[in-house]
C-alpha positions as CSV (number, residue, x, y, z in Angstrom):
1,M,95.8,89.6,97.1
2,R,95.6,91.5,100.4
3,R,92.2,93.1,101.1
4,K,92.6,96.9,101.1
5,L,91.4,98.4,104.3
6,S,89.3,101.5,104.3
7,I,89.5,103.1,107.8
8,R,86.9,105.8,108.2
9,P,86.1,107.9,111.2
10,R,83.3,106.4,113.2
11,T,80.8,107.9,115.6
12,L,82.2,107.5,119.1
13,P,79.8,105.9,121.6
14,A,78.5,107.9,124.5
15,L,80.5,107.6,127.6
16,A,79.0,105.9,130.6
17,P,79.2,108.0,133.8
18,R,81.9,105.7,135.2
19,A,84.0,106.1,132.0
20,R,83.9,109.9,132.3
21,R,86.2,109.8,135.3
22,R,89.5,111.3,134.3
23,G,92.2,108.6,133.9
24,T,90.0,105.5,133.5
25,P,91.0,103.2,130.6
26,E,87.8,104.0,128.7
27,A,88.1,107.7,129.3
28,L,91.7,107.6,128.0
29,R,90.6,105.6,125.0
30,Q,87.9,108.1,124.1
31,D,90.2,111.0,124.5
32,I,92.8,109.4,122.2
33,L,90.2,108.7,119.5
34,K,88.7,112.2,119.9
35,R,92.1,113.7,119.2
36,T,93.1,111.5,116.3
37,R,89.8,112.0,114.5
38,S,90.2,115.8,114.3
39,Q,91.0,117.6,111.0
40,S,94.0,119.3,112.6
41,F,95.5,115.8,113.5
42,E,94.9,114.7,109.9
43,H,96.7,117.7,108.6
44,Y,99.6,117.0,111.1
45,L,100.0,113.4,109.8
46,K,100.0,114.5,106.1
47,S,102.4,117.4,106.7
48,L,104.9,115.4,108.7
49,L,104.9,112.5,106.2
50,M,105.4,114.9,103.3
51,E,108.3,116.6,105.1
52,L,110.1,113.3,105.7
53,C,109.4,112.0,102.2
54,R,111.0,115.1,100.7
55,V,114.3,113.8,102.0
56,N,116.0,111.3,99.6
57,T,117.3,108.5,101.9
58,T,118.1,105.9,99.2
59,P,121.5,104.1,99.4
60,N,124.4,105.9,97.9
61,P,128.1,105.0,97.4
62,D,128.9,108.5,98.7
63,V,128.1,107.8,102.3
64,S,128.4,111.4,103.2
65,R,125.2,112.0,101.2
66,M,123.5,109.2,103.2
67,R,124.7,110.8,106.4
68,A,123.3,114.2,105.4
69,A,120.0,112.7,104.5
70,E,119.7,110.7,107.7
71,D,120.6,113.8,109.7
72,A,117.9,115.8,107.9
73,C,115.3,113.1,108.8
74,F,116.5,112.9,112.4
75,H,116.3,116.7,112.8
76,I,112.6,116.5,111.8
77,I,111.9,113.7,114.3
78,E,113.9,115.4,117.1
79,R,111.9,118.6,116.6
80,E,108.6,116.7,117.1
81,L,109.6,114.5,119.9
82,G,111.8,117.1,121.7
83,A,108.6,119.2,122.2
84,L,106.7,116.5,124.1
85,P,106.3,117.0,127.8
86,F,107.1,113.4,129.0
87,S,108.9,113.5,132.3
88,G,112.6,112.5,132.0
89,A,112.3,111.7,128.2
90,R,115.5,112.0,126.2
91,L,116.7,111.8,122.7
92,E,120.0,110.2,121.7
93,R,121.8,109.6,118.4
94,R,123.5,106.3,119.1
95,P,126.5,105.7,116.8
96,I,126.5,102.5,114.6
97,N,128.8,100.0,116.2
98,P,131.5,99.0,113.6
99,A,131.8,95.7,115.5
100,I,128.7,94.5,113.6
101,Q,131.1,93.6,110.8
102,S,132.0,90.4,112.6
103,H,128.4,89.4,113.3
104,P,126.9,86.5,111.3
105,H,123.9,88.7,110.4
106,Y,126.0,91.6,109.1
107,S,125.1,92.7,105.6
108,L,128.0,93.5,103.3
109,L,128.2,97.0,102.1
110,H,127.5,96.4,98.4
111,F,126.2,99.9,97.9
112,T,129.6,101.4,98.7
113,K,131.3,99.7,95.7
114,T,132.2,101.9,92.7
115,T,134.4,101.4,89.6
116,E,137.1,103.3,91.4
117,R,136.5,101.5,94.6
118,P,135.5,97.9,93.7
119,G,136.1,96.6,97.2
120,G,133.8,99.1,98.7
121,L,134.2,100.6,102.2
122,S,134.7,99.0,105.6
123,A,132.1,99.2,108.4
124,R,134.3,101.8,110.2
125,E,134.5,104.0,107.0
126,T,130.8,103.6,106.1
127,Y,129.4,104.3,109.6
128,A,131.7,107.1,110.7
129,G,129.5,109.9,112.0
130,R,126.3,107.9,111.4
131,A,123.9,106.8,114.0
132,N,120.4,105.5,114.8
133,L,118.0,107.9,116.6
134,L,116.6,106.8,120.0
135,Y,113.8,108.3,122.1
136,L,113.3,107.0,125.6
137,V,110.3,107.7,127.8
138,P,111.5,106.2,131.1
139,G,109.1,104.3,133.4
140,S,108.9,104.7,137.1
141,A,109.0,101.0,137.8
142,P,110.8,99.3,134.8
143,G,111.5,96.2,136.9
144,G,107.9,95.6,138.1
145,P,104.9,94.0,136.4
146,G,104.2,94.6,132.8
147,Q,106.6,95.0,129.8
148,S,108.8,97.8,128.6
149,V,108.3,98.2,124.9
150,A,110.6,99.1,122.0
151,L,109.1,100.4,118.7
152,N,111.3,100.2,115.6
153,A,111.0,101.9,112.2
154,H,113.5,102.7,109.5
155,V,114.1,106.0,107.7
156,D,115.9,104.6,104.6
157,V,114.1,103.8,101.3
158,V,114.7,102.0,98.1
159,A,115.6,103.5,94.7
160,P,114.3,105.0,92.5
161,Y,113.4,108.0,94.6
162,F,110.5,110.2,93.6
163,L,109.1,113.3,95.4
164,P,106.0,113.2,97.5
165,R,102.6,114.7,96.6
166,C,99.2,114.7,98.2
167,R,96.2,113.5,96.4
168,R,92.8,113.2,98.0
169,R,93.3,111.4,101.3
170,A,96.7,109.9,100.5
171,V,100.4,110.8,100.3
172,Y,102.3,109.4,97.3
173,G,106.0,109.3,97.4
174,R,109.0,107.0,98.0
175,G,108.9,105.9,101.6
176,A,105.3,106.9,102.2
177,C,104.5,103.3,102.9
178,D,107.9,101.7,103.5
179,D,108.8,103.0,106.0
180,K,108.4,106.8,106.7
181,G,104.6,106.4,107.1
182,P,105.2,104.0,110.1
183,V,107.9,106.5,111.4
184,V,105.2,109.2,111.4
185,G,102.8,106.9,113.1
186,I,105.1,106.2,116.0
187,V,105.9,109.9,116.5
188,A,102.2,110.9,116.3
189,A,101.2,108.2,118.8
190,L,103.7,109.5,121.3
191,K,102.4,113.0,120.7
192,V,98.8,111.9,121.4
193,L,99.9,110.0,124.5
194,A,101.9,112.9,125.9
195,E,98.7,115.1,125.7
196,V,96.3,112.4,127.0
197,T,98.4,111.1,129.9
198,G,99.5,114.6,130.9
199,K,95.9,115.7,131.0
200,A,94.8,112.7,133.0
201,G,97.8,112.7,135.4
202,R,98.7,109.2,134.3
203,S,102.3,108.1,135.0
204,W,104.4,105.7,133.0
205,R,105.4,102.5,134.9
206,K,107.4,100.9,132.1
207,N,109.9,102.2,129.5
208,V,108.9,103.1,126.0
209,L,111.8,103.2,123.6
210,A,111.4,104.4,120.0
211,M,114.1,103.3,117.6
212,F,114.5,105.1,114.2
213,V,117.1,103.2,112.3
214,V,119.1,103.4,109.1
215,E,119.8,100.8,106.4
216,E,116.9,98.4,106.7
217,E,116.6,98.2,103.0
218,T,120.2,97.3,102.4
219,G,120.2,94.4,105.0
220,G,119.5,95.8,108.5
221,N,122.8,96.9,109.8
222,G,121.2,99.8,111.7
223,S,118.9,97.6,113.7
224,L,121.7,95.0,114.1
225,S,123.8,97.6,115.9
226,L,120.9,98.1,118.3
227,A,120.1,94.4,118.7
228,I,123.6,93.5,119.9
229,D,123.7,96.5,122.3
230,R,123.3,94.7,125.7
231,E,123.2,98.0,127.6
232,L,120.2,99.2,125.5
233,K,118.5,95.8,125.8
234,R,118.0,96.5,129.6
235,L,115.5,99.2,128.6
236,Y,113.0,96.9,126.8
237,D,111.3,93.6,127.2
238,C,109.7,93.2,123.8
239,V,109.9,94.8,120.3
240,V,107.3,95.8,117.7
241,V,108.9,96.5,114.4
242,S,106.8,98.8,112.3
243,E,106.4,97.9,108.6
244,C,103.6,98.0,106.0
245,T,101.6,95.0,107.3
246,G,98.2,96.4,106.3
247,L,97.4,97.0,110.0
248,R,97.8,93.3,110.8
249,I,99.8,92.0,113.7
250,H,102.4,89.2,113.0
251,P,104.5,87.2,115.5
252,A,106.7,85.7,112.7
253,N,108.4,86.7,109.4
254,R,109.4,84.8,106.4
255,G,113.1,84.9,105.5
256,A,114.8,86.3,102.4
257,V,118.1,86.1,100.7
258,W,119.4,88.2,97.7
259,Y,121.5,86.4,95.1
260,R,123.9,87.6,92.5
261,A,124.5,85.3,89.5
262,E,127.4,86.4,87.3
263,M,127.3,84.7,84.0
264,K,130.3,84.2,81.7
265,A,129.0,82.6,78.5
266,P,131.5,80.5,76.5
267,A,132.6,81.9,73.2
268,S,130.0,81.7,70.4
269,T,127.1,81.4,73.0
270,S,124.7,84.1,74.1
271,P,124.8,85.4,77.7
272,L,121.1,86.4,77.4
273,E,120.1,82.9,76.2
274,L,122.1,81.4,79.1
275,C,120.4,83.7,81.6
276,S,116.9,82.7,80.4
277,F,117.6,79.1,81.2
278,I,119.1,80.0,84.6
279,I,116.0,82.0,85.4
280,E,113.8,79.0,84.5
281,E,115.6,76.7,87.0
282,L,115.6,79.4,89.7
283,E,111.8,79.7,89.3
284,K,111.4,75.9,89.4
285,E,113.5,75.7,92.6
286,G,111.5,78.5,94.2
287,R,108.3,76.6,93.4
288,A,109.7,73.5,95.0
289,I,110.8,75.3,98.1
290,R,107.3,76.7,98.4
291,A,105.7,73.3,98.0
292,E,107.8,72.1,100.9
293,S,106.9,75.0,103.2
294,R,104.1,73.8,105.3
295,H,104.0,75.9,108.5
296,K,101.0,76.7,110.8
297,L,101.9,80.4,111.0
298,F,102.3,80.7,107.2
299,P,99.3,78.9,105.6
300,Q,99.6,81.2,102.6
301,R,103.1,79.9,102.0
302,P,104.7,83.3,101.1
303,V,107.7,81.9,99.3
304,Q,108.5,84.3,96.5
305,T,111.2,84.2,93.8
306,C,112.0,87.6,92.4
307,H,114.4,88.7,89.7
308,G,115.1,92.4,90.2
309,I,118.1,93.4,88.1
310,L,119.6,92.2,84.8
311,G,122.5,94.3,83.4
312,P,121.2,97.9,83.1
313,F,117.6,97.0,83.8
314,G,116.0,97.1,87.3
315,E,116.9,99.0,90.4
316,H,116.9,96.6,93.4
317,P,117.2,92.8,94.0
318,S,113.9,92.7,95.8
319,R,112.1,95.2,93.6
320,I,110.3,93.4,90.8
321,C,111.7,94.6,87.5
322,G,109.0,96.3,85.5
323,E,110.7,96.9,82.1
324,V,113.3,95.1,80.1
325,A,114.2,95.0,76.4
326,F,116.1,92.7,74.0
327,T,116.9,92.5,70.3
328,I,116.5,89.7,67.7
329,R,119.0,90.1,64.9
330,C,119.5,88.1,61.7
331,E,123.2,88.6,61.2
332,R,123.2,88.1,57.5
333,A,120.5,90.7,56.7
334,P,119.8,91.0,53.0
335,G,120.0,94.3,51.3
336,S,120.8,97.7,52.8
337,P,119.7,99.0,56.2
338,I,115.9,99.6,56.4
339,P,114.5,102.5,58.5
340,P,112.2,101.6,61.4
341,L,108.6,100.8,60.5
342,S,106.2,103.6,61.2
343,T,103.4,102.5,63.5
344,R,100.9,103.9,66.0
345,D,103.5,104.3,68.6
346,E,107.3,104.2,69.0
347,W,107.4,100.5,69.7
348,G,104.8,99.2,67.2
349,E,101.3,97.9,67.7
350,R,100.2,95.7,70.5
351,R,102.0,92.3,70.3
352,G,102.5,92.8,66.6
353,E,98.8,92.5,65.7
354,G,98.3,93.8,62.2
355,L,102.1,94.6,61.9
356,V,103.9,93.6,58.7
357,S,107.6,93.8,59.1
358,R,109.8,95.0,56.2
359,V,112.8,93.3,57.8
360,H,113.0,89.6,56.9
361,P,109.3,89.2,56.1
362,T,109.7,85.4,55.8
363,V,111.2,85.2,59.3
364,F,108.8,87.7,61.0
365,P,105.7,85.4,61.3
366,A,107.8,82.7,62.9
367,V,109.3,85.2,65.4
368,L,105.8,86.4,66.4
369,D,104.7,82.8,66.8
370,C,107.6,82.1,69.1
371,L,107.0,85.2,71.2
372,E,103.3,84.4,71.5
373,A,104.1,80.8,72.5
374,G,106.5,81.9,75.2
375,L,104.0,84.4,76.5
376,A,101.2,81.8,76.6
377,E,103.5,79.6,78.8
378,Y,104.3,82.5,81.1
379,I,100.6,83.4,81.4
380,G,99.8,79.8,82.2
381,L,102.1,80.0,85.2
382,Y,101.7,83.5,86.5
383,G,98.4,84.8,85.1
384,D,97.5,87.5,82.7
385,K,97.8,91.0,84.2
386,T,96.3,92.6,81.1
387,K,93.0,91.2,82.3
388,P,90.9,92.5,85.2
389,A,90.8,90.3,88.2
390,E,89.3,90.3,91.7
391,G,87.6,93.6,91.1
392,R,90.7,95.4,90.0
393,K,91.4,96.9,86.6
394,P,94.1,95.5,84.3
395,L,97.6,96.3,85.5
396,L,99.1,96.2,82.0
397,A,97.9,97.5,78.6
398,H,99.9,94.8,76.9
399,H,102.8,92.4,77.6
400,Y,105.4,93.5,75.0
401,N,105.9,95.8,72.1
402,L,107.8,95.1,68.9
403,R,109.5,97.3,66.3
404,D,111.8,96.9,63.3
405,I,115.4,97.7,63.6
406,D,118.3,97.3,61.2
407,G,118.6,93.5,60.6
408,G,115.9,92.4,63.0
409,W,113.5,93.5,65.8
410,A,113.5,95.1,69.2
411,V,111.2,93.7,71.9
412,E,110.3,95.8,74.9
413,V,108.8,93.6,77.7
414,H,106.5,95.2,80.2
415,G,105.9,94.1,83.8
416,V,104.6,95.8,87.0
417,A,107.3,96.8,89.5
418,G,106.8,96.5,93.2
419,H,108.0,94.7,96.4
420,M,108.9,91.0,95.9
421,G,106.5,90.1,98.6
422,A,103.6,91.2,96.3
423,I,105.0,89.4,93.3
424,R,101.8,87.4,92.8
425,E,99.8,90.6,92.5
426,R,102.5,92.2,90.3
427,D,104.2,91.1,87.1
428,G,107.9,90.3,86.6
429,A,109.3,91.5,83.3
430,L,112.5,89.5,83.6
431,T,110.7,86.2,84.2
432,K,108.4,87.0,81.3
433,M,111.3,87.9,79.0
434,A,113.0,84.6,79.9
435,H,110.0,82.7,78.6
436,L,110.0,84.6,75.4
437,I,113.8,84.0,74.9
438,R,113.6,80.3,75.6
439,S,110.8,80.0,73.1
440,L,113.0,81.6,70.5
441,V,116.0,79.4,71.4
442,V,114.0,76.2,71.1
443,S,112.9,77.2,67.6
444,K,116.2,78.8,66.6
445,P,117.1,76.1,64.0
446,K,113.9,76.9,62.2
447,L,114.4,80.7,62.5
448,E,118.0,80.4,61.2
449,A,116.9,78.3,58.3
450,L,114.3,81.0,57.4
451,A,116.8,83.8,57.9
452,G,119.6,82.1,55.9
453,G,122.1,82.7,58.7
454,P,122.6,83.1,62.5
455,V,119.9,84.7,64.6
456,R,121.3,86.6,67.6
457,L,119.5,87.6,70.8
458,D,121.0,90.4,72.9
459,L,119.9,92.4,76.0
460,G,118.9,96.0,75.4
461,T,118.3,97.7,72.1
462,A,121.8,99.2,71.4
463,A,124.1,97.5,68.9
464,P,125.7,94.5,70.6
465,S,129.3,94.3,71.5
466,Q,130.9,91.2,69.9
467,A,133.2,90.8,72.9
468,S,130.4,90.9,75.5
469,T,130.0,87.5,77.1
470,G,129.2,88.5,80.7
471,L,125.9,89.4,82.3
472,V,124.8,89.8,86.0
473,L,121.4,88.8,87.3
474,E,120.3,89.8,90.8
475,G,117.2,88.9,92.7
476,G,115.7,87.5,95.9
477,Q,114.2,84.3,97.3
478,G,111.8,84.1,100.2
479,F,111.6,81.1,102.5
480,L,109.9,80.0,105.8
481,P,111.3,78.6,109.1
482,T,110.9,75.2,107.4
483,H,114.2,75.9,105.5
484,S,117.5,77.2,106.7
485,L,119.3,80.0,105.0
486,E,122.2,77.8,104.1
487,E,119.9,75.2,102.5
488,V,118.2,77.9,100.4
489,K,121.5,79.4,99.2
490,E,122.9,76.0,98.2
491,R,119.7,75.1,96.3
492,L,119.7,78.4,94.4
493,R,123.3,77.8,93.5
494,R,122.6,74.3,92.2
495,A,119.6,75.5,90.3
496,A,121.6,78.2,88.5
497,C,124.2,75.7,87.5
498,R,121.5,73.3,86.3
499,G,119.9,76.0,84.2
500,A,123.3,76.8,82.6
501,E,123.9,73.2,81.8
502,N,120.5,72.8,80.3
503,Y,121.3,75.6,77.9
504,L,124.9,74.3,77.1
505,R,123.7,70.7,76.5
506,R,121.2,72.0,74.0
507,L,124.2,73.5,72.1
508,G,126.1,70.2,72.5
509,R,128.7,71.7,74.9
510,P,130.1,69.8,77.8
511,D,130.9,72.8,80.1
512,K,129.8,72.5,83.7
513,G,127.4,75.0,85.1
514,A,129.7,76.1,87.8
515,E,132.2,77.1,85.1
516,V,129.9,79.6,83.5
517,V,127.8,81.0,86.4
518,E,128.9,82.0,89.8
519,V,126.2,82.6,92.5
520,T,127.1,84.8,95.5
521,Y,125.2,86.2,98.4
522,E,126.8,89.4,99.4
523,K,123.7,91.4,100.1
524,L,120.6,90.8,102.3
525,H,120.5,87.4,104.0
526,N,117.6,87.3,106.5
527,V,116.7,84.2,108.4
528,A,113.0,83.3,108.9
529,F,111.6,83.2,112.5
530,D,108.4,82.0,114.1
531,G,107.3,83.5,117.4
532,K,104.5,82.5,119.7
533,A,101.0,83.3,118.5
534,D,99.7,83.5,122.1
535,S,102.5,85.4,123.8
536,P,101.8,88.1,126.4
537,T,102.8,90.8,123.9
538,M,100.6,89.3,121.2
539,R,97.6,89.1,123.5
540,S,98.1,92.8,124.5
541,A,98.4,93.8,120.9
542,I,95.2,91.9,120.0
543,A,93.4,93.7,122.9
544,A,94.6,97.1,121.5
545,A,93.5,96.1,118.0
546,K,90.0,95.3,119.4
547,A,89.9,98.6,121.3
548,S,90.8,100.6,118.2
549,G,88.4,98.6,116.0
550,L,91.1,96.9,113.9
551,W,90.7,93.3,115.0
552,T,88.6,91.0,112.8
553,N,89.0,87.7,114.6
554,E,91.1,86.4,111.8
555,P,93.8,83.7,112.4
556,V,97.2,84.9,113.7
557,V,99.8,84.4,110.9
558,G,103.3,85.3,110.0
559,W,104.2,88.3,107.8
560,T,104.7,87.4,104.2
561,V,108.0,89.3,103.8
562,S,111.1,89.9,105.9
563,C,112.3,92.9,107.9
564,D,114.5,93.9,110.8
565,A,112.3,92.0,113.3
566,R,114.3,88.8,112.6
567,L,117.5,90.5,114.0
568,F,115.9,90.9,117.4
569,A,114.3,87.5,117.3
570,A,117.6,85.9,116.5
571,E,119.6,87.8,119.1
572,Y,117.0,87.2,121.8
573,P,115.1,83.9,121.0
574,D,112.9,84.1,124.2
575,M,111.8,87.7,123.6
576,D,108.5,88.6,122.0
577,V,109.0,90.3,118.6
578,L,106.0,91.5,116.6
579,T,105.6,93.2,113.3
580,F,102.8,95.8,112.7
581,G,102.2,98.9,110.8
582,P,100.1,100.9,108.3
583,G,100.4,100.6,104.5
584,Q,99.7,98.0,101.9
585,L,102.6,95.7,100.9
586,I,101.5,95.9,97.2
587,H,102.5,99.6,97.3
588,A,105.9,99.2,98.8
589,H,108.8,99.7,96.4
590,S,106.3,100.4,93.7
591,D,106.1,103.4,91.3
592,A,102.8,104.3,93.1
593,E,104.0,104.0,96.7
594,Q,101.4,105.6,99.0
595,M,99.9,105.9,102.4
596,T,96.3,106.8,103.2
597,V,95.6,109.2,106.0
598,D,92.9,106.9,107.3
599,E,95.2,103.9,107.6
600,L,98.0,105.9,109.2
601,R,95.6,107.3,111.8
602,A,94.3,103.8,112.5
603,A,97.9,102.8,113.3
604,V,98.4,105.8,115.6
605,E,95.3,104.7,117.5
606,F,96.5,101.2,117.8
607,W,100.0,102.2,119.0
608,A,98.6,104.7,121.5
609,L,96.2,102.1,123.1
610,F,98.9,99.4,123.0
611,L,101.5,101.5,124.8
612,L,98.9,102.8,127.2
613,A,98.1,99.2,128.2
614,M,101.7,98.0,128.3
615,A,103.5,100.8,129.9
616,T,101.2,102.7,132.2
């Protein structure tokens, strides 16, 4: 688990007489830190972040709503940057280039699909009237020594949206961490630099280009439009993509691909049971890929397998699903319908402890034993998040709840939602449920003998549809530069087919896996990249981190998740591309997404000192 940083104002050292001279590097550094440590600056950071987070920039099939939300965010940013006194600075809304549709890194527009419009929209239709926002501070000698710098952050967020609120020294809200906090950090750093350099009479030799982009969360088409813009490329020599890296600097990113597995269970078989065996093989394949992923920039092997959506449960392929439910029904239930059992809460007592079911009392103990056996297997692989660990409180009160329904039981499985990159610190409800389901399937002959008839497992708690044989599972797989995107896609496809066949063979069916599950990759497909740990830009970034008090002499490693950085790295293999920003990954995409003022201010100080060294 990532160590949480606590960035507190520190007492600034007394200036040496030489450093007091206006315009010296040390005097500029001290002036920057003096400004960022004021209460008024803290208020500015919180207010601007709250204002941006009040705008809902989640994906929407009605692209006019996305356009309006982006416009609202851009107006806020333009208001702030337009007031800065940089000589020759200019703002521009650069339209999204629909030619990206033919690029290999183009992400299909899955979010534009509706029941009435199953094919979705074209790039031209989706991006009509939409743009990225650019802010250029021109240098006086862009062709001379040094490097012109581009900073990149995105204004879109994942669903579900929730409004921001301030609590103590943090802002909670969707986008606070990923990625409106970094947007605020870039704007605030430029504001501080405008004041400091203007006061010192310091001129800018190199260009500084800020990119505020759309659609990072849906695949990166906003940044792709800028990356392929050769005219724009003449303005910068390196890129720092701002994401929630916990104030660490990374010259590499792991890759990620989102999958969609559409299951069509043969007649008389269960799509939920089929899905549980598919999840098992996807998990095994993910562990195998991780075992093969030795790379010097990724000693932690950040290869995650995430299952984000199953039917109506979940919101996003790379957001860990936190809640899912299923039913266990004995189809020949004796007697008349029985009302739900009254217990301490709606779903029954914790894991059925002390619970005596009035539905099939002879079957109930065996059902509980199966659920507990499946849970024990899950905990053995992924840990028990109901227990405290590493100084943290338990993340869950309990793993599942159970209640009586007509003819059987409803099971609600609990997890902890969040970004797939933090899956080892979170808890996947879909993976957990798959373990419970498989345990029930293995013991189904015994359960059916006790029940005196078929036992049926269905997703959700509503009465099942007898005609329902289909189910869709969506998720993501992380990988390192040790594996190509195409290899990972093929291995996931084979794993899903293998899982389907494992289930079908258990039933004595000869069907091939490819006949009952189709795996496609129409959403995010990010390649991994590894830059140089000792590049000129990396050295300058480390120097700025030391000057701002962030550097801890830890090894330089790649970031454990994927972002738009890989688009610039793929388009310009010889260009330095870094990832840095405030915010903890464990909070991204979570129900408690947040940004502390101290961490945001620390990022502002880094960016200001980094740009000062690179461009002046």
